[in-house]
N, C-alpha and C positions, 0 to 999 in steps of 0.2 A: 688114314689121312687122304687116301685116294678118293674115298667117298665124299669127303668135304671138298676136295679139289674139283670133283665132278659137279657138285652142287654150285660151287662158285663159278665154274665155267659156263653154267647156264646163264649167269648174269654178265660175266666179264667177256665171254665170247662174242655175243651180238654187239656189245658196246664197242669193243675194239674193231670188229668187222665193220660196223657203221662208221666209225672214225676213219678207217682205211678207205671206205667207199667215198667219203667226202673229199679225200685228197684229189683225185682226178677231176671231180666236179668243181673244186675250187680253183685248180690250176688252169683247166681248159675251158671252164664254163659249161653250162648245161647243153648248149647246142653243138659244141665242137669236141666232145670227148670220145674216146674209143671204148666201146662196150667191153672189150676184152681187158682193157686196162682197169676198168671199174671192177670187173669180176676178180681180176688178179689182186687188186689192192684189198678187196674185201676178204679174199682167202688168206692173204698175208696177215691181215689183222686178226683173223680167227686163229691162225697158226701161232702168232705171237701170244695169244691169250692162253695157250696151253701151259707154257712155263710160268706165266704170270699167275694163273690160278693156282698152280702148285706151290709157288713161293708164298702167296697169300695164305693158302691152307696150312703151310708149314709154320708161318708166323702165328696164325690163330691157334694151331695145335700147341705151339710153345707157350703161348699165353694161358691156355686152358689146362696145361699139364699139371701134375701134382706139385704142390708147393713143399719145399723142404721144411721139416719140422725142426724147431729150435731145440738144441740139446741143453738139458738142464744140468 
């Protein structure tokens, strides 16, 4: 499951990091933001992506798992 989570992190990580980087740009504007705040928000978004990718991998693993066979 960790392999799937790592593959999903390749997509989810930059997406949430980019969304986090947009927060200070939206709040302060392009000319008035602090670069450290931009980097911190992007890192926070990437850190949030770690458990999100694990949860998504676990959900996919549950859906792809073996189906119970009906008893006759």
